[in-house]
Residue frames relative to the residue before (quaternion, step in Angstrom):
aa qw qx qy qz dx dy dz
M 1.0000 0.0000 0.0000 0.0000 0.00 0.00 0.00
S 0.1864 -0.7632 0.6060 0.1244 3.55 -1.04 0.84
E 0.1383 -0.7983 0.5823 0.0663 3.57 -0.85 0.52
M 0.1035 -0.7264 0.6766 0.0621 3.54 -1.26 0.87
I 0.2443 -0.7392 0.6098 0.1488 3.51 -1.28 0.47
V 0.0885 0.7807 -0.6155 0.0615 3.66 -0.91 0.95
G 0.3007 -0.7600 0.5498 0.1723 3.47 -1.09 0.73
F 0.1631 -0.7928 0.5865 0.0280 3.54 -1.16 0.90
G 0.0829 0.8062 -0.5825 0.0625 3.58 -0.94 0.91
G 0.2716 0.7879 -0.5119 0.2085 3.48 -0.83 0.61
G 0.7921 -0.0300 -0.0230 0.6092 3.53 0.98 -0.60
C 0.8036 -0.2140 0.1697 0.5288 3.61 -1.22 -0.38
H 0.4606 -0.6965 0.4725 0.2820 3.59 -0.91 0.79
W 0.5531 0.5676 -0.4149 0.4470 3.56 1.20 -0.27
C 0.6507 0.5158 -0.3064 0.4654 3.59 0.99 -0.82
T 0.6809 0.5039 -0.2768 0.4536 3.55 0.84 -1.04
E 0.6405 0.5425 -0.3470 0.4184 3.43 1.01 -0.88
A 0.6740 0.5278 -0.2600 0.4468 3.59 1.00 -1.10
V 0.6243 0.5466 -0.3375 0.4446 3.51 1.01 -0.75
F 0.7046 0.4753 -0.2203 0.4786 3.60 0.93 -1.11
Q 0.6107 0.5575 -0.3014 0.4747 3.60 1.09 -0.72
S 0.6861 0.5315 -0.2786 0.4113 3.55 1.01 -0.63
L 0.6512 0.5794 -0.2779 0.4038 3.51 1.40 -0.36
L 0.5182 -0.5944 0.5359 0.3016 3.56 -1.28 0.50
G 0.7663 0.3442 -0.2433 0.4848 3.60 -0.99 0.82
I 0.6167 0.5119 -0.3839 0.4585 3.57 1.23 -0.05
N 0.2912 -0.7803 0.5390 0.1256 3.57 -0.62 1.21
Q 0.8068 -0.1249 0.0779 0.5722 3.68 1.01 -0.61
V 0.1423 -0.7652 0.6216 0.0885 3.52 -1.14 0.66
Q 0.1068 -0.8010 0.5877 0.0407 3.59 -0.52 1.07
Q 0.2044 -0.8395 0.5015 0.0448 3.48 -0.63 1.13
G 0.3841 0.7416 -0.4773 0.2731 3.61 -0.68 0.91
W 0.6075 -0.5251 0.3931 0.4479 3.65 -0.74 -1.01
I 0.1831 -0.7553 0.6197 0.1090 3.44 -1.30 0.67
A 0.0970 -0.7464 0.6531 0.0838 3.40 -1.11 0.66
S 0.3336 -0.7359 0.5694 0.1513 3.60 -1.12 1.03
S 0.5882 -0.5414 0.4615 0.3846 3.46 -1.05 -1.00
G 0.7531 0.3351 -0.2583 0.5038 3.75 -1.15 0.32
E 0.8458 -0.1733 0.1291 0.4877 3.35 -0.91 -0.95
Y 0.6755 0.4220 -0.3099 0.5192 3.64 1.32 0.00
Q 0.3439 0.7549 -0.5105 0.2265 3.65 0.97 0.65
D 0.5287 0.6195 -0.4161 0.4044 3.61 1.19 0.01
F 0.5061 -0.6755 0.4335 0.3157 3.61 -0.80 0.72
S 0.0550 -0.7889 0.6109 -0.0374 3.56 -1.09 0.89
E 0.5793 -0.5800 0.4079 0.4019 3.64 -0.94 0.87
A 0.2310 0.7584 -0.5746 0.2032 3.49 -1.07 0.81
V 0.2843 -0.7469 0.5702 0.1900 3.50 -1.33 0.25
K 0.2727 -0.6714 0.6491 0.2314 3.58 -1.25 0.30
V 0.1733 -0.7791 0.6025 0.0013 3.52 -0.92 1.27
H 0.1103 -0.7612 0.6374 0.0452 3.50 -0.82 1.05
F 0.0847 0.8254 -0.5444 0.1231 3.52 -0.45 1.16
D 0.4436 -0.6443 0.5603 0.2723 3.49 -1.53 0.32
P 0.3468 -0.7912 0.4650 0.1934 3.66 -0.32 1.16
E 0.5836 0.5651 -0.3706 0.4503 3.53 1.42 -0.25
I 0.6825 0.4587 -0.2803 0.4952 3.55 1.21 -0.46
I 0.7885 0.0300 0.0409 0.6129 3.64 0.99 -1.03
T 0.3957 -0.7529 0.4747 0.2264 3.52 -0.77 1.00
L 0.6512 -0.4833 0.4442 0.3809 3.51 -1.38 0.46
Q 0.6246 0.5312 -0.3022 0.4862 3.72 0.99 -0.97
T 0.6761 0.4717 -0.3382 0.4539 3.58 0.60 -0.93
L 0.6365 0.5336 -0.3306 0.4482 3.69 0.93 -0.90
I 0.6828 0.4566 -0.3037 0.4827 3.51 0.90 -0.99
E 0.6036 0.5415 -0.3802 0.4449 3.70 0.85 -0.68
I 0.6641 0.4958 -0.2925 0.4771 3.57 0.88 -0.96
H 0.6401 0.5304 -0.3451 0.4358 3.56 0.96 -0.79
L 0.6841 0.5379 -0.2593 0.4189 3.45 0.86 -1.08
L 0.7301 0.4375 -0.2364 0.4687 3.50 1.18 -0.74
T 0.7503 0.4185 -0.2223 0.4610 3.51 1.13 -0.35
H 0.6937 0.2338 -0.3186 0.6022 3.48 1.21 0.77
S 0.5913 -0.5665 0.4237 0.3872 3.58 -1.28 0.29
S 0.0535 -0.8628 0.5016 -0.0331 3.53 0.33 1.35
Q 0.7089 0.4317 -0.3016 0.4691 3.54 1.27 -0.13
S 0.6156 0.5917 -0.2880 0.4336 3.47 1.48 -0.13
D 0.1690 -0.8005 0.5663 0.0995 3.53 -0.84 1.06
H 0.0186 0.8756 -0.4753 0.0843 3.45 0.83 1.22
S 0.7086 -0.5095 0.3295 0.3601 3.60 -1.32 0.21
M 0.6747 0.4936 -0.2909 0.4654 3.49 1.24 -0.29
R 0.3323 0.7967 -0.4621 0.2035 3.62 1.36 0.09
G 0.5451 0.6185 -0.4040 0.3962 3.62 1.18 -0.52
K 0.7210 0.4028 -0.1966 0.5284 3.48 0.83 -1.26
Y 0.7983 0.2478 -0.0986 0.5400 3.76 1.00 -0.72
R 0.0347 -0.8381 0.5428 -0.0420 3.54 0.53 1.18
S 0.2912 -0.7188 0.5941 0.2136 3.57 -0.78 0.99
A 0.2988 0.7555 -0.5240 0.2555 3.55 -0.50 1.21
V 0.2242 -0.6925 0.6640 0.1712 3.42 -1.45 0.56
Y 0.1545 -0.8374 0.5176 0.0839 3.66 -0.54 0.86
F 0.2499 -0.7415 0.5996 0.1681 3.54 -0.85 0.80
A 0.4123 -0.7281 0.4949 0.2342 3.59 -0.99 1.03
Q 0.8017 0.2268 -0.0571 0.5501 3.68 0.99 -0.73
H 0.5691 -0.6410 0.3884 0.3382 3.56 -0.75 0.71
A 0.5610 0.5901 -0.3249 0.4810 3.57 1.27 -0.62
E 0.7141 0.5015 -0.2476 0.4210 3.54 1.14 -0.61
E 0.4277 0.7482 -0.3977 0.3148 3.44 1.51 -0.40
E 0.6980 0.4398 -0.2772 0.4925 3.71 0.69 -1.02
P 0.6913 0.4260 -0.3590 0.4602 3.72 0.60 -0.74
V 0.5797 0.5420 -0.3845 0.4715 3.64 1.01 -0.49
R 0.7125 0.4731 -0.2963 0.4252 3.55 0.59 -1.07
K 0.6196 0.5429 -0.3351 0.4571 3.63 1.14 -0.89
A 0.6858 0.4740 -0.2902 0.4699 3.66 0.86 -1.12
F 0.6138 0.5365 -0.3735 0.4426 3.69 1.03 -0.64
S 0.6450 0.5216 -0.3346 0.4472 3.53 0.99 -1.08
E 0.6806 0.4804 -0.2961 0.4672 3.70 0.83 -1.07
A 0.6585 0.5040 -0.3406 0.4431 3.69 0.92 -0.63
K 0.6090 0.5327 -0.3283 0.4875 3.56 1.10 -0.72
K 0.6643 0.4982 -0.3069 0.4651 3.61 0.96 -0.94
A 0.6792 0.5069 -0.3087 0.4319 3.52 0.85 -0.97
L 0.7345 0.4077 -0.2270 0.4927 3.62 1.05 -0.77
A 0.2810 -0.7992 0.4642 0.2587 3.57 1.39 -0.26
V 0.4979 0.6315 -0.4523 0.3856 3.59 0.85 1.03
E 0.2793 -0.6556 0.6566 0.2471 3.58 -1.30 0.34
T 0.1060 -0.8167 0.5670 0.0164 3.54 -0.99 0.77
I 0.4320 -0.6649 0.5396 0.2830 3.64 -1.24 0.22
T 0.3802 0.7534 -0.4448 0.2999 3.59 1.46 0.17
K 0.2309 -0.7569 0.5988 0.1233 3.54 -0.94 0.91
I 0.3168 -0.6594 0.6525 0.1976 3.39 -1.49 0.48
L 0.0642 0.8286 -0.5390 0.1367 3.52 -0.43 1.23
P 0.4959 -0.5979 0.4954 0.3887 3.67 -1.31 0.28
L 0.3486 -0.6689 0.6003 0.2659 3.48 -1.23 0.59
A 0.1677 -0.8149 0.5523 0.0522 3.52 -0.52 1.35
I 0.8158 -0.0106 0.0505 0.5761 3.60 0.83 -0.91
F 0.0664 -0.7795 0.6203 0.0560 3.63 -0.92 0.80
K 0.0768 -0.7709 0.6313 0.0347 3.52 -1.07 0.92
E 0.3535 -0.7454 0.5284 0.2003 3.57 -0.73 1.04
N 0.5373 -0.6224 0.4718 0.3184 3.45 -1.19 0.73
E 0.6590 -0.4587 0.4101 0.4326 3.58 -1.39 0.05
E 0.6325 -0.5676 0.3731 0.3722 3.57 -1.03 0.76
R 0.6615 0.5518 -0.3174 0.3964 3.62 0.91 -0.86
F 0.7087 0.4577 -0.2354 0.4825 3.57 1.35 -0.43
L 0.5160 0.6363 -0.3863 0.4238 3.53 1.40 -0.16
N 0.8392 0.1451 -0.1540 0.5010 3.40 -1.25 0.77
Y 0.1338 0.8654 -0.4783 0.0660 3.45 1.16 0.68
Y 0.6997 0.4244 -0.3099 0.4839 3.72 0.67 -0.83
Q 0.6062 0.5509 -0.3484 0.4558 3.80 0.93 -0.59
T 0.7263 0.3539 -0.2425 0.5370 3.62 1.04 -0.73
K 0.8381 0.1868 -0.0882 0.5049 3.68 0.76 -0.47
P 0.0878 0.8482 -0.5183 0.0651 3.70 0.78 0.90
D 0.6911 0.4409 -0.3077 0.4830 3.63 1.13 -0.25
A 0.4246 0.6732 -0.5011 0.3397 3.60 1.16 0.12
P 0.6202 -0.5667 0.3913 0.3755 3.50 -1.13 0.82
F 0.6357 0.5279 -0.3771 0.4184 3.67 0.77 -0.93
C 0.6676 0.5367 -0.2805 0.4332 3.64 1.02 -1.02
E 0.6565 0.5025 -0.2981 0.4770 3.53 0.98 -0.96
I 0.7294 0.4553 -0.2588 0.4402 3.62 0.82 -1.01
Y 0.8130 0.3291 -0.1258 0.4635 3.64 0.85 -0.94
I 0.7477 0.4164 -0.1943 0.4795 3.55 0.84 -1.12
S 0.7018 0.4977 -0.3149 0.4008 3.61 0.56 -0.93
P 0.6060 0.4996 -0.3714 0.4953 3.69 0.93 -0.61
K 0.6772 0.4873 -0.3350 0.4379 3.72 0.83 -0.71
L 0.6499 0.4999 -0.2936 0.4915 3.59 1.12 -0.62
K 0.6017 0.5541 -0.3278 0.4727 3.52 1.13 -0.66
L 0.6264 0.5177 -0.2770 0.5127 3.56 1.18 -0.92
L 0.6506 0.4881 -0.3396 0.4724 3.63 0.87 -0.77
G 0.6478 0.4987 -0.3193 0.4794 3.74 1.00 -0.78
E 0.6594 0.4911 -0.3172 0.4726 3.62 1.02 -0.46
R 0.7952 0.2940 -0.1494 0.5088 3.60 0.68 -1.02
F 0.8220 0.2213 -0.1267 0.5093 3.78 0.90 -0.53
S 0.0952 0.8633 -0.4930 0.0521 3.59 1.16 0.67
K 0.6811 0.4999 -0.3161 0.4317 3.62 0.89 -0.78
N 0.7084 0.4799 -0.2414 0.4578 3.56 1.34 -0.18
I 0.5444 0.6226 -0.3303 0.4548 3.36 1.62 0.01
K 0.4369 -0.6767 0.5327 0.2597 3.61 -1.07 0.85
S 0.4768 -0.6397 0.5222 0.3013 3.38 -1.19 0.73
P 0.7096 -0.5049 0.2909 0.3961 3.58 -1.26 0.66
N 0.7358 0.4749 -0.2147 0.4324 3.59 1.18 -0.67
Q 0.5502 0.6551 -0.3268 0.4016 3.44 1.46 -0.09
């Protein structure tokens, strides 16, 4: 099994965590904050996704990411919710850029999403991890996360884990 690591930020890390945890080929989702470099060195809510590219492609992950947060909106909370795809190692920058370009083409969207190096990752406190899995009936989950998971089921059904996986 080969494994890649990529970071995703854009919306609440509880939402992003639940989206990627629901997918086949995902080995681990770490929820927390990512800092990049330069003008993006402040921490922003994000997840680190460990995945098997033989089961789910980087392009598919990026398509899902672009569809499940407001990737076209430069709203006032972008400091806390930076729209980004983070590459973990320099050698992964070009494959991430290529997959990002293909994902945008497949979805026919323009985004404000940045491609950035992942400089530092800080995991969230344990009590906030696996938020959707432990609180699916919480109002936040019903309002924000469940609709994203429904969209995934409609558009990416072949990539969704079955309930017993």
